[in-house]
C-alpha angles and dihedrals in degrees: 000000000000092000091048093051091047091050092048095052092043091055104031107017092101089061094057119095112260124213114255118252109246120207119187114205127192122210131180116233145073109253137178126202087266098057110033115151112278090232087068097039091053089059091054104040148354139235131234087260134017129222115231125216092267093049095256119133133241133180117267120160085003117066090209147323143225128216117210144154096056092312095307098103123064119186118194126193111205122221113255123231097035117139133205115232089262090062097254120129121258113251130179090242089062092066123088126185133193101206123153116234092003126118113208121203130185109217097180138326092298106028128082126182126198117195115198125196091219134012110273117182097197091055096102091055089058089062092062090081110114112256127224141190121209097000112301098005105124145157102250144107092274134048123214105235100172144351138186126218138193107204106314094336125093113233099183139000129200121209123189133201127123082319134029128244119193115191118200119191124214126194094224139019089244090057091048092052090050089051089052090050091051092051096247091131136024097210135031117204130201097012110170100196114050093175090094088069100045094107098033116115122225095017124138119206119195115189124210127187109222102219090174089070135051133198114219144164105243113207120209097232091192090064108105092236100037092050082079107095093199091056091050090052091049092052091047095051089051094061119092110229130192117269097208135078092290092071114116114205096177144358097281133091107254089228094057120115086229097051117131114208093175099079134111110289102199091212114195107281119157095184092052089046091054092048093050091046090055091047090052090058089220101109100140134058141066131277129206113217110199121197145150127259091257092060098037097108092053090045089058089053091051090049090055092046093051093046088052088065093043102266112132109220134193118198116217121189121210133179096213139028108296118239089218131019142157098210123003126195110200148134121258130195115234115227113240090233117063090240108116097166094129093052101048113013112113093232095057124099087206089064090099095183093058087231113176122184123147092210092055091044091053094049091050092048093048092046089060093052103043114087102185108093096219092051091048090048091055090053093050095045088058091043092056093045095051095040094052091045090054091044104205082163134025106230109214119165148330106254121246119223129187138222110215121202138158117256116246 
């Protein structure tokens, strides 16, 4: 019998169905169906266009596009033969978009038209968002087969292909680490503090520098003292920054086609910081440095650096964005398109520093209107140079996150 079984599996074992490999992945965050991480959405579906590593755009569900009517009309031709994960063919009428001040028309089964009220250069980047029909039904490598919710928040999500991915979401990093300890998940992604695992046996840590984010000290430029540019420069020179690839010198992704590497670096220089502090004529007083728990250790280093030049500093920890602050140490996502109008334009409530400079406003406005990439690049090179010189924020580093898995 043994010989017969061995012969059978040797000859025909490859024809038998094999159990799918199941990988359970833990992520930190509270997500609804409308704001799941893009790393998951990209596995399940695709956008009309895709954003490349350098921020440039390529066709995806669309095979191409035309821009007409003084850059206010975009015409997309969909690829033919694409199927939703339920086996039905992709048609233009399946696609729905929530775009402000944009009129969307379906010309036929494979043609979409977008009519804009005004030219808007970042428009194409908006169309990189993965598209869905009937909830989570997409056109991607994986299909969503089930999910569990608690109220409006998704607790877990199951994706199927030749293998199975089960994502489990935890409200805090501490809860995610406990879930890993208890064997609820096999992998933890995007963990910011690897110190929890220093003494764990058989653990593999894989670091990743997130160049699509930066950590910065945001100065409230409406504060009577911090309105002084020389003081802001003094404080920035006093902060020790990393000297490796994680260093952020400005608000752009280093891989972006619009990145400017020829801007002021503000390398750590205590003597220069002291000289600028004296020049600012604001040598006395106390500053409150607000931060989150994830940046607390670096906030303590900044406190010491500022006290080394004679600036008394109090560190305040918050769990959410503060309504009011003097100095705020935090992480910020970098938009895939170079447009940073919402972060720095003086009219925007999301401009948390209150920064107001007509030259910067004009560059941001022009960058949204110019379509030619080289012309846009020139605008954004100047934008980065002037912004960093004015230092409404001290750009420090791109955060490093870790994937944690068990060896073997």
